[in-house]
N, C-alpha and C positions, 0 to 999 in steps of 0.2 A: 974585043969582047964588049958587050953592051952593059951599061950600068943599070942596076935595079934598085928601086927605092920602095920603101914601105911607108904607108900613111896611117896615122892614128888620129883619132878625134879627141880633143881636150877642151874642157870648158874653163875659162879663166874668169875670175871675179875681182873687182876693184871698186873702192868707193870714189876713185879719182877720175874715171872716164873709160871709154872704150879702148883707146890706145893702150892705156895702162893694163886693162884686163887682158888684152892680147899679149902684152909683154909678160904678164904673170904666167900665162899658159906656156909660152916659149921657155921662160926661165925654169918653171917647174919640170917641163918635159926634159930639159937639158940635164937635169940632175940624174936621170936614169937612162937617157939615150945619148949615143955618140953619133956624130956625123949628121946633125940636122942641116938640111939643105934649103928648107923653105917652110913657110906658113901661109895658109890661106884662110882668111876669116870667112866663115860660112854664114854666120848670123850674129846679130847683136840684139840684146834685150836688156831690160833693167827692172829692178825691184823699186816699187814706189810705196811710200808711207804718207798718206794724205796727199799733199800737193808737191812732195819733194822726192827726187830720185835718191835712193839710199845706196844702191849698188848697181854697177854696170857689169854686164856679162857678155862675153864673146865665146862663140863656139868656133874652134880653130882646128883645121886639119894640119898636122905636123908631118912633114916628109923627112925621112932620114935614109941614109944609105944602108944597105944590107951588107954586113961584113961576111966575107967568105974565108 
C-alpha cells in the first residue's frame, strides 16, 4: 500500500535568524501534528527597523503522514 502525506504551510518567526525561524515553525507544528516527515523552506523574509533586522521569517511547508 502506498503512503500518503499531507502538507501544510506554516510561518515561523525568530529574532535570531532564518534557521531558528524554520525550527520554530517545525516545533510549533509538532505540538498539534504527529508523524512530521519533512519541512521545505519556501521563502525567507525579515522585518527591518531603520538599518537593523529585527525579525527573521520563514514560510515552511510541513509534510506529515496521514493516519488511517
